[in-house]
C-alpha positions as MATLAB code, in Angstrom:
seq = 'MELNPQRKKALLVLAVGLVGTWIAYQAEVVHRQLKTDAGFTSFCNVNQVVNCDVVLSSRWSELGGFSVSLLATVFYVSVSVLALAAFMNQVASVRRRIAGALVVLAVAGLGFSVYMAVVSFGVLRAVCVLCTGLYLVGLANFVAAWRLHRSLLVASRVEQALALRRDLWLYVGAVVAALTLIGSAVWDAWRYTRQPDSVDELVRTDPRFVEWFQRLARVEVPVDTRNSRGPANAAVTIVEFSDFECVHCAALHKALQETWLRSPTMVRVVFRHFPLDSACNPLVGSRFHPVACDAAVAAECAGEQGKFWQYHDRLFDHQRQLDGELLDALARQLGLDMPSFRRCMQDPNIRRRVQDDIAVGMKLGVNSTPTMFLNGRMVKGALDAATLQRALVLARDSGS';
ca = [
      55.961  193.833   27.285;
      54.825  196.212   30.092;
      54.663  195.031   33.331;
      51.378  196.930   34.303;
      50.008  195.879   37.812;
      47.737  193.335   36.528;
      50.447  191.428   34.830;
      52.687  191.661   37.898;
      49.733  190.117   39.943;
      49.275  187.413   37.016;
      53.200  186.777   37.074;
      52.911  186.111   40.988;
      50.005  183.299   40.273;
      52.453  181.890   37.488;
      55.037  181.515   40.287;
      52.871  180.471   42.999;
      51.569  177.705   40.406;
      55.157  176.689   39.482;
      56.283  176.224   43.398;
      52.954  174.151   43.543;
      53.808  172.021   40.674;
      57.549  171.165   41.922;
      56.480  170.572   45.329;
      53.346  168.257   44.173;
      55.962  166.408   41.815;
      58.383  165.837   44.670;
      55.408  164.339   46.699;
      54.296  162.074   43.560;
      57.941  160.757   43.315;
      58.073  159.776   47.215;
      54.604  158.309   46.793;
      55.134  156.110   43.898;
      58.787  154.908   45.590;
      56.701  153.871   48.701;
      54.156  152.026   46.510;
      56.983  150.335   44.644;
      59.739  149.585   47.242;
      58.643  147.889   50.570;
      61.804  148.915   52.171;
      61.981  152.369   51.062;
      62.009  155.623   53.500;
      62.221  158.981   52.076;
      64.303  162.146   53.100;
      61.297  163.699   55.073;
      60.819  160.557   57.308;
      62.998  162.476   60.025;
      61.024  160.973   63.321;
      57.740  159.737   64.603;
      56.023  163.067   64.269;
      57.952  164.820   61.111;
      57.194  161.795   58.644;
      56.109  162.334   54.941;
      56.060  158.619   54.449;
      53.047  157.997   56.857;
      50.961  160.587   55.008;
      51.978  159.829   51.391;
      51.243  155.863   51.955;
      48.243  156.291   53.827;
      44.666  155.188   52.586;
      44.068  159.165   52.103;
      47.024  159.609   49.671;
      44.649  158.327   46.908;
      41.543  159.540   45.505;
      39.331  157.854   42.879;
      42.121  155.507   41.859;
      44.649  158.287   41.279;
      47.491  159.781   43.631;
      46.439  162.643   45.525;
      49.956  164.315   44.628;
      49.766  163.395   41.179;
      46.200  165.306   41.103;
      47.921  167.965   42.876;
      50.528  168.334   40.254;
      47.955  168.343   37.290;
      46.185  171.001   39.260;
      49.112  173.493   39.886;
      50.291  172.975   36.005;
      46.605  174.188   35.041;
      46.932  176.956   37.600;
      50.469  177.786   35.593;
      49.052  177.731   32.343;
      45.953  179.996   33.208;
      48.149  182.678   34.765;
      50.266  182.318   31.764;
      47.571  183.034   29.486;
      46.449  185.641   31.682;
      49.996  187.446   31.410;
      50.347  187.097   27.611;
      46.704  188.078   26.701;
      46.010  191.394   25.460;
      41.997  191.716   25.783;
      40.922  192.890   29.131;
      37.179  190.697   29.178;
      39.537  187.553   28.427;
      41.756  188.328   31.126;
      38.918  188.701   33.524;
      37.492  185.498   32.665;
      41.030  183.687   33.375;
      41.047  185.457   36.503;
      37.615  184.353   37.328;
      38.654  180.666   36.503;
      41.565  181.027   38.725;
      39.658  182.067   41.604;
      37.287  179.179   41.164;
      40.217  176.708   41.232;
      41.920  178.461   44.098;
      38.897  178.515   46.298;
      38.856  174.407   45.593;
      42.323  174.033   46.289;
      42.340  175.912   49.508;
      39.418  173.636   50.532;
      40.959  170.501   49.822;
      44.590  171.575   51.370;
      42.160  172.432   54.649;
      40.718  168.838   54.319;
      44.260  166.991   53.772;
      45.713  169.009   56.595;
      43.014  168.034   58.994;
      43.422  164.522   58.104;
      47.382  164.729   58.398;
      47.527  166.475   61.767;
      44.329  165.290   63.174;
      43.902  161.754   62.218;
      47.620  160.633   61.173;
      49.260  162.838   63.897;
      51.835  163.236   61.084;
      53.702  166.200   59.865;
      54.358  165.636   56.033;
      57.038  168.659   55.215;
      55.864  168.403   51.472;
      52.057  168.216   52.101;
      52.427  171.243   54.675;
      54.022  173.204   51.780;
      51.099  172.577   49.382;
      48.750  173.535   52.199;
      50.541  176.828   52.401;
      51.103  177.143   48.388;
      47.039  176.672   48.133;
      46.644  179.414   50.766;
      49.040  181.790   48.795;
      47.415  180.825   45.454;
      44.103  181.985   46.814;
      44.982  185.170   47.811;
      47.502  185.695   44.437;
      44.602  184.560   42.595;
      41.887  186.867   44.222;
      44.344  190.032   43.923;
      44.610  189.444   40.178;
      40.812  189.043   39.971;
      40.129  192.151   42.121;
      42.744  194.151   40.001;
      41.135  193.274   36.688;
      37.670  194.558   37.822;
      38.701  198.197   39.121;
      40.282  201.101   36.613;
      41.958  203.275   38.816;
      44.265  203.265   41.894;
      41.927  204.905   44.093;
      39.431  202.296   43.496;
      41.943  199.715   44.148;
      42.855  201.169   47.401;
      38.818  201.032   48.346;
      38.831  197.488   46.899;
      41.488  196.688   49.366;
      39.814  198.239   52.148;
      36.595  196.431   51.390;
      38.177  193.174   50.744;
      40.885  193.630   54.110;
      38.629  191.001   56.003;
      39.515  188.181   53.075;
      43.152  188.741   53.575;
      43.319  188.854   57.339;
      41.118  185.824   57.696;
      43.422  183.978   54.782;
      46.375  185.140   57.526;
      44.572  183.760   60.463;
      43.721  180.609   58.271;
      47.356  179.935   57.709;
      48.351  180.820   61.360;
      45.768  178.310   62.553;
      47.040  175.646   60.262;
      50.571  175.936   61.385;
      49.453  176.350   64.840;
      47.511  173.104   64.741;
      50.262  171.169   63.281;
      52.782  172.335   65.714;
      50.199  171.782   68.481;
      49.516  168.093   67.365;
      53.136  167.283   66.797;
      53.763  168.481   70.387;
      50.926  166.395   71.944;
      52.398  163.318   69.815;
      55.780  163.954   71.202;
      54.412  164.020   74.637;
      52.863  160.382   74.424;
      54.607  157.910   77.109;
      57.844  156.669   75.865;
      58.965  154.679   78.465;
      57.244  151.779   80.737;
      57.830  153.940   84.053;
      55.841  157.066   82.327;
      53.079  154.282   80.911;
      52.895  153.271   84.565;
      52.158  156.415   86.004;
      49.835  157.633   83.097;
      48.289  154.805   82.179;
      48.355  151.843   84.677;
      45.559  149.661   83.272;
      46.868  149.692   79.977;
      50.066  148.369   81.374;
      48.226  145.765   83.465;
      46.234  144.546   80.409;
      49.634  144.263   78.511;
      51.123  142.160   80.999;
      48.406  140.010   81.509;
      48.770  138.945   77.518;
      49.653  135.105   77.166;
      53.291  135.000   76.142;
      54.410  132.303   73.955;
      57.834  131.261   72.057;
      56.893  132.204   68.074;
      58.778  130.924   65.271;
      60.080  133.654   62.929;
      59.673  132.989   59.445;
      61.985  135.273   57.373;
      60.148  134.688   53.959;
      57.602  137.436   54.529;
      59.275  140.246   56.963;
      60.474  143.543   56.523;
      62.413  145.379   59.173;
      65.941  144.734   60.698;
      66.476  141.151   62.170;
      67.648  142.523   65.324;
      64.835  145.179   65.893;
      63.776  145.714   69.486;
      60.356  144.536   68.763;
      59.169  141.827   66.336;
      55.659  141.635   65.300;
      54.272  138.442   64.003;
      50.942  139.049   62.594;
      48.463  136.185   61.409;
      46.015  137.723   58.915;
      43.471  137.123   56.254;
      43.141  139.440   53.234;
      39.593  139.188   53.244;
      39.146  140.141   56.858;
      37.997  143.910   57.359;
      39.706  144.198   60.860;
      42.783  142.688   59.241;
      42.776  145.725   56.755;
      42.475  147.946   59.833;
      45.288  146.469   61.586;
      47.256  146.628   58.301;
      46.999  150.431   58.243;
      48.187  150.829   61.805;
      51.091  148.477   61.392;
      52.267  150.105   58.077;
      52.113  153.503   60.000;
      53.989  152.091   63.010;
      56.455  150.475   60.832;
      57.029  153.952   58.742;
      57.406  155.960   62.012;
      60.024  153.463   63.458;
      61.446  151.437   60.357;
      64.665  150.631   62.688;
      62.945  149.717   65.853;
      60.120  147.477   64.622;
      60.398  144.242   62.329;
      56.872  142.683   61.065;
      56.580  139.457   59.936;
      53.481  138.318   58.007;
      52.063  134.909   58.342;
      48.756  133.697   56.566;
      45.704  132.292   58.251;
      42.702  132.697   55.663;
      39.240  132.218   57.100;
      38.253  129.875   54.449;
      37.750  125.980   54.602;
      39.325  125.250   51.284;
      42.797  125.917   52.890;
      42.177  125.882   56.769;
      40.993  122.936   58.753;
      39.611  125.183   61.460;
      37.350  126.924   59.504;
      34.049  124.946   58.349;
      32.781  127.057   55.664;
      33.736  129.239   52.696;
      33.473  132.181   55.035;
      36.329  134.173   53.008;
      35.895  132.623   49.757;
      38.826  134.296   47.991;
      41.008  134.440   51.086;
      42.923  131.394   50.183;
      43.606  132.122   46.706;
      44.483  135.653   47.822;
      47.377  134.198   50.082;
      48.673  132.210   47.372;
      48.774  134.950   45.137;
      50.753  137.100   47.450;
      53.336  134.262   48.008;
      53.581  134.099   43.985;
      54.080  137.974   44.032;
      56.873  137.271   46.524;
      58.491  134.865   44.146;
      59.131  137.979   42.011;
      60.121  139.932   44.856;
      56.780  142.111   45.294;
      55.008  140.523   48.357;
      54.436  143.305   50.306;
      53.634  145.582   47.228;
      51.133  142.793   46.484;
      49.949  142.621   50.257;
      49.520  146.588   50.420;
      47.292  145.971   47.115;
      45.113  143.304   48.491;
      44.070  145.169   51.683;
      43.738  148.349   49.358;
      41.222  146.780   47.296;
      39.731  144.055   49.821;
      36.151  144.872   48.814;
      36.718  143.829   45.001;
      38.694  140.608   45.694;
      38.100  138.076   43.049;
      39.975  135.951   40.894;
      40.001  138.678   38.023;
      41.227  141.387   40.584;
      44.196  138.734   41.627;
      45.396  138.661   38.000;
      44.852  142.799   37.649;
      46.904  143.249   40.493;
      49.962  141.056   39.187;
      49.843  142.913   36.131;
      49.760  146.451   37.779;
      52.918  145.445   39.444;
      54.534  144.508   36.222;
      55.034  140.907   37.429;
      55.549  138.093   34.806;
      52.141  136.629   34.221;
      52.904  133.453   32.727;
      55.139  132.756   35.929;
      52.404  134.076   38.031;
      49.758  131.890   36.700;
      52.059  128.683   36.809;
      52.772  129.455   40.437;
      49.123  130.056   41.383;
      48.678  126.271   40.581;
      51.864  125.045   42.143;
      50.828  122.815   45.161;
      54.046  123.682   47.109;
      53.156  127.312   47.418;
      49.853  126.503   48.625;
      51.492  124.372   51.128;
      53.502  127.497   52.424;
      50.196  128.963   53.313;
      49.048  125.941   55.023;
      52.089  125.567   57.034;
      51.479  129.168   58.301;
      47.889  127.843   59.203;
      49.295  125.091   61.005;
      51.794  127.070   62.957;
      49.152  129.583   63.923;
      47.059  126.681   65.219;
      49.743  125.419   67.496;
      50.219  128.994   68.870;
      46.511  129.246   69.701;
      45.471  131.442   66.839;
      41.761  130.994   66.201;
      40.789  134.277   64.710;
      42.146  137.224   62.617;
      43.960  139.413   62.936;
      46.105  138.045   65.931;
      49.442  139.097   66.175;
      52.468  138.573   68.711;
      54.634  141.525   70.255;
      57.580  139.939   71.252;
      55.773  136.849   71.959;
      52.550  138.450   73.844;
      49.642  137.442   72.037;
      46.789  140.241   70.782;
      43.846  139.274   69.456;
      41.966  142.116   67.200;
      43.294  145.012   65.937;
      44.800  147.927   67.639;
      44.526  151.452   66.279;
      48.408  153.092   65.577;
      48.457  154.962   68.902;
      47.672  152.190   71.122;
      50.025  149.787   69.051;
      52.675  152.352   69.574;
      52.334  152.323   73.222;
      52.247  148.594   73.089;
      55.551  148.648   71.376;
      57.121  150.926   74.281;
      56.267  147.995   76.690;
      57.430  145.198   74.565;
      60.378  147.282   73.752;
      61.253  148.289   77.283;
      60.039  145.885   79.591;
      62.304  142.793   78.053;
      59.208  141.002   76.829;
];
């Protein structure tokens, strides 16, 4: 088969599609591991900034119940199939229609890549190597698809040269967009690394924050190893008292997850229950969060089968839909033994664990959620990830 210019351009789109498929599949593998293994860290969890795990486990990593990486894999498989059809087909009119479809897909893919890049670099302040690869593939796919489309609309080399000059602004714009994307990543990564990383620097740059932290009440907090992740000798131990129906607890969950993924060897996170529900919490006078006690028991039952953190994460991810049916559905999704899970839900000893956590919290002065203790310093309410990171510096380096 003769490799005329149009077929060469179709072959380029096919190559880009296959590269995109491979990168997206690798991202999906990492995403699935993060969802199923609470202690997993990927090969591209390099440091606090270059960290795929932060992005691929964030709330933006899923769309409509499907992982973005899986959708990207399907997207680039579709691009590859269409490109192969354009390469093989002998009918010019059919090739033009296929090229038009590829351009439409490329525009949609590039737009979504830009959106995810803004989330990654601007919101999460993390550089995901795999994701950044997909952003650049999205740009390359757009350029390759557009070139294929243009080549099928003109007949002669002279007309192709004229078309190239007419579309020069498009290619220049694409290059500028790529450079802007890369520049934004480098700039934001540099800004993040310039965040204060010692007590002395925080004293110089943000003395009010240091003063606030030092005024926090400090207590001796018993550490239950039952629901914990991170090394026992971590520089900072965070004990959180939380409620699966509490909106602010869900916000803190995301900040703690990001913090732990950025510094898995420095931070130990211990989860303790404090449902705001009179069914199990004597401090609460009403069924304020009517599913919270059952959700806490369900998480403990998932823990009996080694899936506490995975179940914990899904409870927060589906917080707005919490009910008895969802508790069962989440257990099935995680592959738990359902008869054992349901027997566990009726076990008074499991419910007693939740009540024991509540009793410990009450002794420590917990009366609202979320409440956490950073090396014994009590913090009420949710901190965002950036503020929590600064507090960890103080907890780590100030000996408190």
